[in-house]
N, C-alpha and C positions, 0 to 999 in steps of 0.2 A: 638527819631529818631537817628539812628546810625550815628556816625561821623568817617570819614576816615582821619587819620592823614597823610597818604601818599598814593597818587595815581600816578602811573607812566603812562604817556600818550605819546605814540610814534607817530612820524610823519616822514615826508620825510626831506631830507637834506635841510637845510637853511629855513625851514618853522617854525622853533621854535618861532620866534618873533610873527608870525601871530597866531599860536596856543596859545601862552601865552595870547595874547589879547582876543582871543575867550574864554579862560578859565575864565578870569576875567569878561567878559561880561555875562557869564552864571552863575556867582555866586561862582566860586572857588577862592581859595587863592593860588597864585603861590609861591612855596618854592624855586625852582631853575630851571634853564635851563641846559640841558645836550646836548650831541650829538644825534640829532634826537629824542629828548624826552624833555618833561617838567614834572617836579615833582610838584604836588600840593596837596592841602587838601580841604575837603569839606564834607558836610553832605550827607545823603542818597538821598535827593531831587536833590542835585547838580550832584551826580553820574548818576542818572536816566536822568536828563536833558542833561548831557554831552554825554551819549551814544546815545541819539536821535538827538542832535543838533550840536555837534562839527563837522565842515566841514573838518578840516585839521588833524583830529586824525586818526591814523591807528589802534591802539589798546589802550584799557584802562586796566591796570593791577593793581591788588591789592596785595601787598606783604603779604605772610603768613609765610615765614621762611627765615632766612639768617644765614649761618654758614660757617665754613672752613672745607674742607675735603681734605685729602692727598692721598686717593685711593678710589676705588669703594666700598670697604667694609665699610669704614667710612661714605661714602655718604649714603649707605643703613642704617647703624646704626642710624645716626642722623635723616634721613628722617623717620625712623620707630618711633622715639620719638614724632613726630608731632601728635597732636590730630586731626586725619583726620575726626573724627565724626562731627567736627565743620563745615566741608565743603562739605561732601557728605555722602549718605547712601548706603547700599548694593544694593538697588533697582535702583540706578542711574547708568548711563553710564558715562565714562570719557575718556579723551584722553590727551596725554602729548606731547607738542612740546619742543624740546631741542635746545639750542644754546650754543655751547661749544667752548671756545677759551683757551685751556690749554695744556701744555705739559704733565700734569698728566692724564687727561681724553682725550684720543686721538680719541675717537669714540663717537659722540654725541648720536647715537641711543642706544649704550650700557649704557651710563649714564642715559638716559631716561628709559631704561628697569630696571635698579637697583632702580630708584625712583618708578616705577610702582610696582615692587616686594615689596618694603617697604610699600607702601600704601595698597595694597591688603592683605598682610600678617597681618598688624596691624588691619585692620577692621575684617578680618576673625578670628583672635585670640580673638577679643573682642566680636563679636556677632555670629560667626559661619558661616557666609556667606560673600561673597565678591562682590563688584561692578564689572561690566563688562567693558571692553575696547570697544569703538565704535568710530572710527575715522571719520565716515561719518556724523552721527547725534548724537551729544554728549550733555549730560546735563551739565557736568562740564569740562571746558577746563583748563588745568594746563600748565604753562610755566616754564621750567627749564633753568636758565641762569648760566653758569659756566665761570668765568674768572680766569685763573690760578688756585688757590685753593679756591676762593671765590664762594660760592654757594648761589643763590637766587631763591626762588620758589614763583610763583605768580598765582593768579586766573585771568583768562581772562574774562572780563565783557561781551564781545560780543560772543566770540567763533569763530569769523571769522574776516578777515581783513575789516576794516570799509570803505575802498574805494569801497566795493561792495554795490552799492546803489539800486540794483534790477530794474534798468531801461535799462540796456544795452542789448537790444534784438539782435543787430548786432554790430560788430566792424570791421572797415577797417584795413588797414596796419598801424602798429605802433600807436595803440590807446593811447590817453593821459590818464594817471592815474587820476581818479576822484578827489583824494585828491590834486594832483598837480594842476589840473584845478581849483579847488576851491581856492587853495592858490594863484594862479595867479590872479584870479578875485578879491579876497579880497585885495591883494597887490595893485591892481589898484585903490582901494578906491571905486569901484562900489557898490552901494546899490540900484540901480534903479532910481537914480536921473537924468540920461541922457539916450538917446538912446544907445543901445548896439549892436555892430555888430562883428560877427566872420566870416570873409569871406573865410576862408580855414578850414572849420569846421570838415572835416573828418567824425566822427560819432556824432558830435554835443555835445561833452562833455562840452566844454567851455560854449556854449549857455545854456545848461540844468543847469549847476551849477550856471550860472549868473541868470537864471530865478528863481531858488530856493532861491537865495539870495535876489532878488528883491521882491519876494512874501513872504519872511520869512518862506518858507517851510522847515522844518527840513529834513536833508538829509536821515535820517533813519526812518522817520515816518511810512513808509510802510513795514518795516521789522516786521515779525510776531514772531520772536523767538530770544531771547538773552539768553546767559548762566546765566546772573545774575538773571533771573526769576526762576532759579532752585536752587539758593542759599538758605541756611537755614534762612537767615535774610531778604529774599525778602519781601517787603511790597507792596502788590497789590494796596492798597488805595493810598499811596504816588505816585506810578507809574502812576495810572490813573489820579490823579490830575495834575501831571507834563505834561503828554501827552495831556490831554484836554486843558490845558492852552496854550501849544505850538500850538495846532490845531486852537485855537481861534485867534491867532495872524496872521494866514495866510491871505494874502491880495492880491489884484490885482495890477499889476505893473502900474506905471504912464507913462511909456515910452515904445516904441517898442523895442523888442529883435529880432534880425535877425541873422540867420546862413545860409551860402551858401557854395557851393563847385562846381567847374567845372566838377568834376568827377561824372558820373551818379551813380556808385556804392556807393560813399560817400553820394550822395543825397538821395538814397533809404535807406541807413543805418541810416542817420540822421532823416528822417521821421519816421522810425520804432522806434528809440530810444525816440524821442520826444513824440510819441503817447504812448509808454510804460510808460513814466514818467507822463502822463496825462497833458502835457504842450502844446499840439498841438493848443490850442486856444490862447496861450501866445507867443509862438515862431514861427516866420515866416521863413519857410525853402524855399530856392530857389536854382536853378542851374544856374551857370554862372561864368565867369571870374571876378575877383576883379576889374581889370582895366576898365571893361565895366559897372560896377555898378554905378548907379546914386545916390549920397548922397543927399537925399531930406530932411534929418532931421537936417542938420547943425552940430553944435558942438555935438560930440558923443564920446563914449569910444569904441575903436577898439582894439581887441586882436587877434593877428595872431600867429598861430603855423604852419609856412611854412614847406615844405618838406626839409629833410636834405640830406646829401651826399648819403644815401642809395637809394634815388629815383631821384637824380639829379647829373649830372656830374659837375665838377668845372666850366666849361664854362657856363653851364646852370645856375649855381648858380649866377655867376656874372651878367649874362643877367637878371635873375629874380630880383635881388636887384636893378638894374638900372631902370627896369620897375616899381618896387614897389615904388621907390623914386618919379618917375614922377607921379604915381597915387596918392600917398599921398599928394604931394604938390599942385596938381592941383584940387583935389576933396575933400580933408579932412581938409581944413584950419580951425583952431580953435579947432580941435579934439586932444585928447590924444591917442596915439597909443602905444600899448605894443606888443613886439615881443619876443617870446622865440626861441632861435636859438643857435647852436654851433658856428656860424660864427660871425665875427665882423660887426654887423649890422650898427654901426655908420660909419665905413670907407666905407662899401660897398654901403650904400645909400647916404652918404654925408650929412646926417641929424644929428645934434648934439643931443646927448642923455642927458636927465635930470638925469637919474639914471641907474645903472646896477647892477643886483642881480644874483649871481651865484646860479644855480639850477641843478638838475639832472633829465633828462627825461629818465627814465629807467636807462640804464648804460651809457647814453650819457651825457657828461659834457656840460652844456648850460649856457646861461645868459638870464635874462629877461631884455630887453632894454625898457626904457621909452622914447618915442619920442613926443615932443610937436610940432605939425605942425602949 
């Protein structure tokens, strides 16, 4: 079984500690944490399990080359020396994504084009034919990262961003990134041990991610195509063993999972997404205001993603948090409430926070507040 001495797993801002824990739980060995990434190692079975089961991973990259280049000609020459036959054949399609931060290489697309030229020229010179570029449905996805003069080339194990779970049939305004939602739920410590409630659910992303965690459903078990399945060293036997073992672990939740929203469009979107995720028998979707919801379950985990300035005026925001404070303290005693917001939830609600974690919701700087009611 092949062993990978270095896997670069990308994530969102400040989710590195959660991703690190996930990697260890899935059998990997963490080497170091970086900015929005964790570097680890593990065997082929771990890589396959990681691609199916990591909830806070955005991409899993396998390094194939690292060198210094001082101009595009040197980039081409050194990339040409790579033994590309180890990674793809002339019959396969490929695509290149480029991230460039360098005064030397001022155009990321041109750097990617030089890498593409080196790759196809090398294979054509060796066997007489060349692979084709296909950016829509690709067999082999390659990432080019250039920082100043340092060039790193990777294989992308999935070929797509892993926040894509295949359940989002509809999305409302400002949908929550699935990786961020999973990170918030994992940060709360929720694993199905208590009732779960998301009362401002939007498109039900938090509820769906919570349900998958509670049922031990791998987030990518329904994906039918990963680039690693087109690699020369792909082992279908190991893949099927890993996938079957993960499927065997799927279970029923022991407590209720609820999502609700007062907006009818959000209610419809949530229903569609929950059905698309095949979780409509596990997640209860309702329409209504949070302050009118009767907490019949007692101690619960509540996660709130309230509207931000884009949808509320400052006066509305102050009024909203005053009402939220009343609702929490009158109806959710004993529960732990988590709120992701760009506002100072502690001062606006008057409820002391047990913890505060900086996060980014898209481009918006937020904090995840932990409130014990």
